[in-house]
C-alpha positions, 0 to 999 in steps of 0.5 A: 747376308742382310735381309730386307725386313723392318729393323725398326720393329725389332728395335722397338721390341728391344726397347721394350724388353730392355726396360721390362727386364729391369722394371718391377710392377707397382710404383713405390712413389704412390702407396695407393697405386693398384694393379689390375690384371687383364685375367684370362690371357693365359697361354701364348698369344702369338700374332697370327697370320691366318695362313697368309704369308708374310712378304720377305721385305716385312719384319717378323711378327711383333709379339712375345712368346711368353704367357702373360704373367697373371696376378690374382684376379681383382676389381678396381678399387672404387676410390679410383672411380671417385678420383681418390687414387692417382693412377692404376696399372693394367698388365697385358704380359709380354706385349707392346701396347701400340693403340688406345681408344677410350669412350664413356664405357670401354677402353680398347687396347691394341696389343701385340697379342690382340685387342682387349676391350675393357669395360670400365663399369664392371672391371670385365674384359674381352680379348679379340684375337685371331681365334675370332672370325674376321681377325687375321692377326693378333699384332695390332698397331692402331685402334680408333673409331669410324662411325659406330665401328672400332677399327684395328690396323694389324700386323699382317692381317689387314684392316679389321672392323668391329660392329658392336650392334652385331658383335662381329668383326669384318676384315679388309685386305689386299683383295678388297683394294688394301695396298698392304696387309700391314696397316699402321694408321687409319684417319678419317677426314672432315669430308668422310674419306678414310686414309690408311697408312700401310707398308706399301703406300697409302690407301684412300677409301672415298667416303669410307665405302669399304665394300665398294672396290671402285672407291679404293685408291692406292698411292705409292712411290711409283704412281706419285712420281716420288711425291710419296718418297718411301713405300713405308707409311707410318702415320696419316693426318689431315691438316687444317687446309685439307692437306693430307700429311704422311710420315714415311721412312724417308721424310714427310709427304703432303698431298693437297689439291692433287699435288705431292710435295715432300721434305727430308733431313736436307730440308731441316727435318730432324736434328743433325747427328752432331747435336744428338750424338752424345744422347743416343745410347742405342747401337741397335741400328736398323741399317745393320739389319735391313738393306733399305735402311742401310741404303737410306743411311748411305744416301744421307752420308750416315753409313759410318754412324753405328747408333740408332739415328736416322732423321729422315725416319718419321715414326709418329706424326701430329697436326695441330689446330694451327696447321703446324706439323709435328714429326717424331723421328728415329734419334733426331728428336721432335721436329716442328714444321710451320709450312716454311721453316723447321725447328727441332727439339731434342734432349737439349730442350728438355725432351726426355729422349730423341726417339719419339714413338708417339705424338698426341694432341689432347682436347686442349690443344697440348702436344704430348710426345712418347719416347723411350725414356718417358712421356713429355708435354710441350709447355704452353710457351713452346720453350720446354717440356714437362716430363712424366716417367714411372716415378709419376705413374707410367707403367714403363718409360717407353711410351707407344700410345696414349689417349684422353678419356671423356672423363679427363683421365689419361691412358698411356700404353707401354711395353707390358701394360697400360697406366690410367692416370686420374689427374693431369700434369 
């Protein structure tokens, strides 16, 4: 019997585990590469639920049961801070790094074993996990900043906010108005509203007033009349015209001026199977593990496709300054939507793989795509990609998160660790 849980979450773990099994820490291509262990991560750091029960149609908790492999403690070489070393690796053990936020002093690292705050000035770190009041789950999908507070979207523990002035965390969950305790993304719009992507729809918190229950609104498939095409929302972005874009498991949704519209593979989202068939090596198909994934594939006529391919399934989302929407799909490549037409980029266009886990637009407006086979930057002419792999400094080729620090360094999160890359491609 098939259980209706999130098969995709399992596949992400499998992607990471497969690569971790063959990857040796340290890159021979750069003799100056150093590895700094996040020491103090002894013991099993399992994503906890704080006593809450996981809904039956949610995935199992994401996290390793193996203690973090520790290297001898040691600080960063000063030459890295001087810009002489090209990259540094930070090991976080048997965990995915799903979220990254870096300011002038700290790197905040969201893992499937808690939040790590790394102090770049002294090479010290603190781990926030479910032993800390206010955090109910160690599984962290999202890290960003709202005002002066750090926000963590968690796997089963709701939304956790850290107030540095009080050195304390507060948690927001279903009783406060949150649609679901699984939080995948958080975005603040230009007018101060906060949108939250969950696995039971999307929340709007007007002006970010989290403590006022009257300011919470939930949008789901039912109350939008199907305008939000699927309950599982993975990412939310504000467009240039104030539109709110949402990535779901059944396509792209837009909410603008009180009206909903959505687009699916039949409209042009994601490359056709015939185009990507030979590039997909994975047979871990979500449709084999989940009833709703199987139903989605059957609706698209893909029930006989036994590889990891579903072009309606948007894993990642970004909107550039021109208002162009970029969608990372599950096997259908990278999709570009200008509001009228779709264009899909695949391995035939230079993308390293057709599963796009992460999208990021840097301060210069360049698009980055994290895949299961490397990190790609779209060339400025829009006609190809420049690709980075472990040969160029990545900790591992599966890329789940990235950001650029104020000093221009790149931070890239993968299974098992983070790469800090001191120069640009």
